[in-house]
N, C-alpha and C positions, 0 to 999 in steps of 0.2 A: 163943646170944645174942637176946633179943627186939626186936621195932622200937623199944622207947622206950630200950633201950641203943644200939641201931646210932643213933638221932637224937642221942643226946649224943656217943655219940664223934665223928660228922660234925659237930655242932658244933664241938668242939673242934680237930679238924682243920682244919675252914674257919677259925677264928681264928689256929690255926698258919699256916697259908697266907697270911693277910693279912699276918700279922707278918713272914714270911720274906720278903713284897715289900717291905714299907717298909724293913726291913735293907739291902735291895738297893737301893734308891733312897738311902738314908743314905751305903751305901758308895759309892755312883757320885759324890754330892756332895761326898764327903771326899776322892776321887780327883781330882776337879777341884782342890778348893781346893790340895791337895799341889801338883799341877802348876804351879798359879799363885803357889804361894808358894816352891817350893824347888828346887834343881837338884843336880847331881851326886849323890855317895854318899848325903847325906841325903836327897834324894829317893827314890834307890831302895831305901834301906833300908826307909823309911815305904811305899813303893809294893810292897815284897815284903810286910809284914803285911797290908796291905790286900787283896791280892790272895790269901793265904791266906785270908782271912776271906771274900771273895766266893767261893772255891773251896769253903770248909765250907758256905755258905749255900746255894750251888747243890742240893748233895747234901742238906741238910734239906729244901729245897723240893722236890725228886724225890722224898725217902721219902716226903712227906706226902702228895704227889698220888698216890704208888703207894697208900697206904693207904685214900686216900678210892676208888680204885677199886676195892680190895679190897670195901671197905664196899659200896659199889654194888653189885658182883657177888652179895655176899652177898645182898643186899636183894633183888636180883632173880632168885635160886634159881639162880646159875650153879655148875658143877662148880668142886670144889677146881683141878682142873688148870686152870683160866681164872685163877685166883688165882694159881697157882703161877708161869705162865708173865709175868704182871705183875711179880711180885715178882723174877724173874731179870733182867727186862729194865729196870725202872725203878729197882731196887735194887740187888741184887747188883753188876750189871756195872758201875755208876758206883764205885760202893763199893770194888770190888776193883781198880779203876785209881787208887786216890789213892796218890800219892807217899808212900813212906818217908821222912820227915823226922827218923828217929834212927838214922843208920847205924850198924852194929856197932863199926865202927873208922874215924878219919878218915884219909883219904889223904893224902900230901904236898900235893898240889894245894888241896885244901881248907882245909887248915892254913894255907898260905903266902896264900890269898886272903883267909883272915879275918885275918890279921895285917895285909894291906895294907889291909884296910877301916877296921880300928881305926886305924892310923896316918894313913890320909886324912882320919879323923873329927877327929882331934887336929893336923890340919894339916901333919902331920909328912910331908910329901911326898915328900921323898927316901928315907926309910925305906919309905914304901910302894911307889915304884917297885922297891926291892930285893925285896922279897916278891912283888910281880906278878911280875918277871921270873923269879924261881925257880919259881912256879906256871906259868907258860906253857912253862917247859921241860919240865913232867910232862904239860901237857895243853895243847893249844892251845883257848882261848876267847875268843870274842867281848866276852864280858862282860868279861872281866878285860884283853883289850887295850883295852877302852872305859875303864876304870878307870885303866890306864896311861896311856892320852891324855890322860884329865882332870889326871891327877899332874904330866904334863909342861906342862898347858896353864898350871897354877897356878903351877910354876916359870918361867913364861914362857920355854919351851922350845919355841919354834912349830914349827923345824925337825922336829923329833922328834915332835911333835904331829899334824904333816902326814904324815909318813913312817908312824906308826903306823895313821891314818886310811885312807890309802890300801891299807894292805895290808888291813885290815876290808873295805873296800868290794870289793878284789879278790877276798876270800875268799868275802864275801857281798853282793853291790850291793843288796838291799833291807834292811838293816842302818841304818837311820834314825839312829841314836845317832852312827854315824860321821861323816855329814854334820854333824848336829848341832854336832859337838865343832869339826869344819873350820871352819862358819859363826862360831862364837866366835871362833876366830884372825881371820878376816878381818875380824869385828865389832870387835875390839878395835885393829886395825890401820887402822880407819877405810876399809876397802874395802866399801862399803855394798851394792854392786852383786853381789860374790859372795858378802857374805854371806846376802844375800836370796836367790839362786840356792841356797846351801847349805842354807839354813833350809827353803825351799820343797821341796826335794828330800826335806830328812829327814820334814817333814812328809807330803809324800805317801806315804813309807813310813811312816808309824804313829806317829812322836815327836809327843807334844804339847806338849812345852816348845818345840819349834819352831815351831808354830803361834803361840804368846803370844809369839816374837822376832819373828816376820813382822808381828805388828799393831804391835809395839813401833817397829822400823823404819819402818814406814809412816805412822806418828804423826809420824814425824820428815822 
């Protein structure tokens, strides 16, 4: 590969790197807008798609960076060994850890969880609860427990909501969604200070929706 070819290749990779950066910004903006406009299962499903796109974009960005370093090495006349090391650490390792999203066969847990989400999406919360409970018998999952708590919330079964949320907090005190759903219960029952306390705890533990609820309560 001569110098002109290297220049062309580097120019293409430079454009690809800029594009990857723009995509990263766009996905971050989209995530913020989703957090501001949706909640519950609809939000989680939408964010799952965004997070997958973010993951793929990060890998693309990483691969472009690796390729640019390899070109730089060639231009500098460094050995193939250096380029090989770059490939291993900047390309192979991140790609090798990409989760497999097409399992050979779905487990009972996966099937029941998906059925629960489908029922929740059409607001059939009683049916959703049935599927979530079966899924939880197969495997403990904070995500499924959160969906179960939200279904109880939509059915106005506040005692079950609080019971499920307390179990999540006992299992993982840093699981922000548990505090958020408890906050929703207190907000609906006009317990402003308890609601604010739990939304703040949720926000502190990374729940972005909780921060929005804190601002809403502060305005009132």
